[in-house]
N, CA, C and O of each residue as an XYZ file, in Angstrom:
396
protein
N     -37.270    -26.823    -12.656
C     -36.859    -25.425    -12.711
C     -36.659    -24.862    -11.304
O     -35.722    -24.107    -11.044
N     -37.554    -25.246    -10.418
C     -37.482    -24.761     -9.048
C     -36.214    -25.263     -8.356
O     -35.608    -24.540     -7.566
N     -35.817    -26.488     -8.650
C     -34.599    -27.037     -8.030
C     -33.358    -26.308     -8.521
O     -32.404    -26.129     -7.764
N     -33.360    -25.890     -9.776
C     -32.227    -25.127    -10.308
C     -32.118    -23.772     -9.614
O     -31.020    -23.319     -9.291
N     -33.258    -23.132     -9.388
C     -33.264    -21.829     -8.703
C     -32.763    -21.987     -7.278
O     -31.966    -21.178     -6.805
N     -33.232    -23.038     -6.582
C     -32.773    -23.286     -5.214
C     -31.276    -23.569     -5.192
O     -30.561    -23.112     -4.300
N     -30.813    -24.321     -6.172
C     -29.385    -24.628     -6.264
C     -28.573    -23.362     -6.487
O     -27.520    -23.179     -5.876
N     -29.064    -22.485     -7.364
C     -28.380    -21.213     -7.614
C     -28.397    -20.325     -6.373
O     -27.401    -19.667     -6.072
N     -29.508    -20.301     -5.655
C     -29.597    -19.509     -4.438
C     -28.589    -19.995     -3.398
O     -27.939    -19.191     -2.729
N     -28.464    -21.331     -3.267
C     -27.480    -21.887     -2.328
C     -26.066    -21.529     -2.767
O     -25.212    -21.234     -1.931
N     -25.815    -21.553     -4.073
C     -24.490    -21.191     -4.585
C     -24.179    -19.732     -4.287
O     -23.062    -19.392     -3.895
N     -25.171    -18.874     -4.476
C     -24.981    -17.448     -4.208
C     -24.716    -17.233     -2.722
O     -23.834    -16.454     -2.361
N     -25.462    -17.911     -1.858
C     -25.241    -17.782     -0.416
C     -23.843    -18.260     -0.040
O     -23.160    -17.633      0.770
N     -23.425    -19.372     -0.633
C     -22.093    -19.911     -0.341
C     -21.001    -18.941     -0.796
O     -20.054    -18.668     -0.060
N     -21.146    -18.425     -2.017
C     -20.150    -17.483     -2.533
C     -20.117    -16.201     -1.723
O     -19.051    -15.629     -1.493
N     -21.299    -15.746     -1.287
C     -21.359    -14.542     -0.457
C     -20.624    -14.756      0.861
O     -19.872    -13.890      1.307
N     -20.845    -15.909      1.480
C     -20.154    -16.184      2.746
C     -18.652    -16.335      2.515
O     -17.855    -15.898      3.345
N     -18.255    -16.950      1.395
C     -16.829    -17.066      1.073
C     -16.209    -15.675      0.897
O     -15.124    -15.408      1.415
N     -16.892    -14.796      0.173
C     -16.390    -13.443     -0.061
C     -16.272    -12.689      1.258
O     -15.272    -12.013      1.502
N     -17.279    -12.802      2.101
C     -17.249    -12.122      3.397
C     -16.078    -12.634      4.228
O     -15.398    -11.852      4.894
N     -15.840    -13.942      4.191
C     -14.714    -14.517      4.916
C     -13.388    -14.000      4.391
O     -12.490    -13.680      5.169
N     -13.261    -13.916      3.064
C     -12.016    -13.411      2.472
C     -11.817    -11.946      2.823
O     -10.698    -11.516      3.103
N     -12.908    -11.175      2.807
C     -12.815     -9.750      3.110
C     -12.340     -9.547      4.545
O     -11.484     -8.700      4.801
N     -12.886    -10.316      5.477
C     -12.449    -10.177      6.866
C     -11.015    -10.656      7.031
O     -10.277    -10.112      7.852
N     -10.601    -11.669      6.263
C      -9.215    -12.137      6.315
C      -8.271    -11.046      5.834
O      -7.214    -10.840      6.431
N      -8.631    -10.350      4.776
C      -7.803     -9.260      4.266
C      -7.696     -8.147      5.301
O      -6.610     -7.607      5.512
N      -8.790     -7.799      5.941
C      -8.767     -6.767      6.986
C      -7.863     -7.196      8.144
O      -7.099     -6.390      8.674
N      -7.957     -8.481      8.535
C      -7.087     -8.987      9.605
C      -5.623     -8.903      9.198
O      -4.768     -8.552     10.012
N      -5.330     -9.227      7.934
C      -3.957     -9.168      7.452
C      -3.443     -7.733      7.462
O      -2.288     -7.493      7.811
N      -4.291     -6.778      7.082
C      -3.894     -5.369      7.109
C      -3.553     -4.939      8.538
O      -2.554     -4.257      8.764
N      -4.392     -5.343      9.502
C      -4.151     -4.977     10.894
C      -2.866     -5.611     11.413
O      -2.098     -4.965     12.125
N      -2.628     -6.877     11.060
C      -1.400     -7.545     11.492
C      -0.177     -6.877     10.879
O       0.845     -6.712     11.546
N      -0.279     -6.494      9.609
C       0.841     -5.835      8.945
C       1.141     -4.492      9.604
O       2.303     -4.157      9.835
N       0.099     -3.726      9.905
C       0.281     -2.437     10.567
C       0.930     -2.627     11.934
O       1.845     -1.891     12.302
N       0.453     -3.614     12.679
C       1.030     -3.890     13.999
C       2.491     -4.305     13.855
O       3.336     -3.862     14.633
N       2.798     -5.145     12.876
C       4.168     -5.597     12.642
C       5.072     -4.429     12.269
O       6.197     -4.333     12.758
N       4.584     -3.535     11.400
C       5.375     -2.371     10.999
C       5.645     -1.464     12.200
O       6.746     -0.930     12.337
N       4.653     -1.288     13.066
C       4.851     -0.467     14.257
C       5.884     -1.093     15.180
O       6.726     -0.388     15.736
N       5.829     -2.414     15.348
C       6.799     -3.095     16.204
C       8.186     -3.076     15.583
O       9.187     -3.010     16.296
N       8.250     -3.134     14.263
C       9.532     -3.147     13.564
C      10.310     -1.855     13.834
O      11.541     -1.858     13.837
N       9.600     -0.772     14.057
C      10.238      0.527     14.248
C      10.477      0.853     15.719
O      10.720      2.005     16.077
N      10.406     -0.172     16.567
C      10.673      0.059     17.978
C      11.861     -0.784     18.417
O      12.006     -1.936     18.008
N      12.702     -0.200     19.247
C      13.806     -0.935     19.841
C      13.259     -1.806     20.966
O      12.074     -1.735     21.293
N      14.117     -2.623     21.551
C      13.695     -3.518     22.625
C      13.111     -2.730     23.800
O      12.156     -3.178     24.433
N      13.678     -1.566     24.090
C      13.187     -0.766     25.221
C      11.935      0.045     24.875
O      11.431      0.786     25.720
N      11.430     -0.083     23.650
C      10.199      0.607     23.269
C      10.414      1.937     22.597
O       9.450      2.555     22.145
N      11.669      2.410     22.512
C      11.917      3.696     21.848
C      11.919      3.500     20.328
O      12.111      2.390     19.831
N      11.707      4.581     19.618
C      11.643      4.526     18.151
C      13.019      4.292     17.550
O      14.024      4.783     18.064
N      13.056      3.531     16.447
C      14.290      3.389     15.674
C      14.668      4.747     15.100
O      13.797      5.585     14.867
N      15.937      4.969     14.873
C      16.381      6.201     14.228
C      16.450      5.958     12.718
O      17.540      5.888     12.149
N      15.319      5.833     12.088
C      15.299      5.640     10.649
C      14.382      6.679     10.023
O      13.461      7.189     10.662
N      14.648      6.973      8.791
C      13.838      7.958      8.087
C      12.595      7.257      7.567
O      12.677      6.142      7.051
N      11.459      7.898      7.698
C      10.219      7.347      7.160
C       9.608      8.411      6.263
O       9.337      9.529      6.700
N       9.400      8.057      5.031
C       8.796      8.989      4.086
C       7.509      8.369      3.566
O       7.478      7.185      3.231
N       6.476      9.141      3.499
C       5.217      8.666      2.926
C       5.105      9.218      1.513
O       5.290     10.412      1.274
N       4.804      8.340      0.606
C       4.646      8.749     -0.783
C       3.232      8.375     -1.215
O       2.837      7.213     -1.117
N       2.488      9.335     -1.682
C       1.139      9.072     -2.145
C       1.193      8.800     -3.640
O       1.751      9.584     -4.408
N       0.620      7.701     -4.035
C       0.573      7.369     -5.451
C      -0.766      7.814     -6.015
O      -1.651      8.259     -5.284
N      -0.897      7.686     -7.320
C      -2.126      8.146     -7.959
C      -3.359      7.432     -7.442
O      -4.441      8.019     -7.417
N      -3.222      6.169     -7.026
C      -4.377      5.430     -6.532
C      -4.638      5.699     -5.044
O      -5.421      4.996     -4.406
N      -3.971      6.725     -4.503
C      -4.179      7.220     -3.140
C      -3.763      6.225     -2.058
O      -4.161      6.382     -0.904
N      -2.971      5.202     -2.403
C      -2.427      4.326     -1.383
C      -1.123      4.932     -0.904
O      -0.413      5.590     -1.665
N      -0.818      4.706      0.345
C       0.414      5.249      0.900
C       1.382      4.116      1.175
O       0.997      3.063      1.683
N       2.622      4.338      0.841
C       3.677      3.379      1.112
C       4.731      4.077      1.958
O       4.962      5.276      1.799
N       5.356      3.352      2.834
C       6.385      3.918      3.689
C       7.732      3.429      3.189
O       7.982      2.226      3.129
N       8.595      4.364      2.832
C       9.947      4.025      2.435
C      10.845      4.246      3.635
O      10.719      5.249      4.337
N      11.752      3.311      3.870
C      12.609      3.418      5.036
C      14.060      3.310      4.613
O      14.391      2.671      3.614
N      14.907      3.940      5.384
C      16.340      3.750      5.225
C      16.968      4.028      6.572
O      16.519      4.904      7.312
N      17.996      3.286      6.883
C      18.669      3.491      8.165
C      19.340      4.853      8.168
O      19.784      5.336      7.126
N      19.413      5.463      9.320
C      20.063      6.771      9.465
C      21.547      6.595      9.156
O      22.177      5.678      9.684
N      22.109      7.443      8.325
C      23.531      7.338      8.004
C      24.201      8.681      8.279
O      23.552      9.724      8.357
N      25.518      8.614      8.421
C      26.271      9.836      8.705
C      26.590     10.622      7.445
O      26.940     11.800      7.526
N      26.474      9.984      6.265
C      26.817     10.704      5.026
C      25.769     11.775      4.753
O      24.602     11.646      5.124
N      26.210     12.803      4.114
C      25.285     13.851      3.707
C      24.827     13.544      2.292
O      25.348     14.091      1.320
N      23.850     12.664      2.194
C      23.338     12.306      0.880
C      22.298     13.327      0.459
O      21.619     13.935      1.286
N      22.194     13.495     -0.834
C      21.204     14.434     -1.353
C      19.821     13.819     -1.179
O      19.579     12.691     -1.610
N      18.924     14.555     -0.553
C      17.585     14.058     -0.324
C      16.594     14.836     -1.173
O      16.785     16.018     -1.460
N      15.547     14.157     -1.560
C      14.487     14.785     -2.333
C      13.261     14.863     -1.451
O      12.785     13.843     -0.953
N      12.754     16.040     -1.258
C      11.557     16.163     -0.440
C      10.354     15.733     -1.263
O      10.405     15.679     -2.491
N       9.274     15.429     -0.560
C       8.081     14.944     -1.245
C       7.524     15.997     -2.198
O       6.946     15.659     -3.231
N       7.699     17.281     -1.851
C       7.178     18.337     -2.710
C       7.958     18.419     -4.021
O       7.429     18.879     -5.033
N       9.226     17.968     -4.003
C      10.025     18.007     -5.223
C       9.719     16.828     -6.145
O       9.995     16.890     -7.343
N       9.151     15.757     -5.594
C       8.854     14.582     -6.398
C       7.578     14.835     -7.185
O       6.545     15.183     -6.613
N       7.653     14.665     -8.469
C       6.473     14.847     -9.307
C       6.102     13.507     -9.908
O       6.950     12.817    -10.474
N       4.849     13.142     -9.786
C       4.390     11.884    -10.356
C       3.902     12.156    -11.767
O       2.969     12.929    -11.983
N       4.543     11.511    -12.713
C       4.184     11.733    -14.116
C       3.635     10.445    -14.700
O       4.092      9.361    -14.337
N       2.672     10.541    -15.589
C       2.163      9.331    -16.234
C       3.222      8.742    -17.161
O       4.161      9.423    -17.573
N       3.048      7.468    -17.475
C       3.981      6.823    -18.387
C       3.998      7.556    -19.725
O       2.957      8.008    -20.201
N       5.149      7.671    -20.313
C       5.257      8.323    -21.607
C       5.455      9.819    -21.522
O       5.409     10.496    -22.549
N       5.675     10.363    -20.333
C       5.815     11.820    -20.212
C       7.074     12.315    -20.880
O       7.110     13.462    -21.326
N       8.125     11.487    -20.970
C       9.385     11.930    -21.571
C       9.176     12.263    -23.037
O       9.632     13.300    -23.520
N       8.486     11.382    -23.737
C       8.239     11.616    -25.154
C       7.455     12.892    -25.395
O       7.744     13.638    -26.330
N       6.472     13.141    -24.559
C       5.663     14.356    -24.709
C       6.501     15.594    -24.429
O       6.364     16.612    -25.108
N       7.373     15.505    -23.421
C       8.214     16.651    -23.086
C       9.194     16.943    -24.208
O       9.446     18.101    -24.540
N       9.747     15.881    -24.793
C      10.691     16.076    -25.886
C      10.007     16.734    -27.083
O      10.598     17.596    -27.734
N       8.786     16.342    -27.375
C       8.057     16.921    -28.503
C       7.763     18.397    -28.270
O       7.765     19.193    -29.209
N       7.508     18.761    -27.007
C       7.153     20.151    -26.730
C       8.356     21.090    -26.880
O       8.178     22.294    -27.066
N       9.575     20.552    -26.802
C      10.758     21.394    -26.951
C      11.187     21.555    -28.406
O      12.062     22.369    -28.701
N      10.593     20.801    -29.312
C      10.993     20.880    -30.729
C      10.349     22.048    -31.417
O      10.575     22.265    -32.608
């Protein structure tokens, strides 16, 4: 019985170290991605690209950056305040409320 407990303890220690390693790897990947995104938006001389960057907050509070190259056309833009995040199935509920 004692050997089984020791074996389980070693397994738990191993899994804990594996999890810690994966967690630090994910953090490193996040930092590399952030650094890459910052470099992506810089020209060779270090100045910022002329691109639009919009931050959109989703329900899970993660932020994503949407990009598009600057264009000369006068396209219709939607500001973040005009964008409404609706749960799935909102169309059906809205249709029922108008009946």
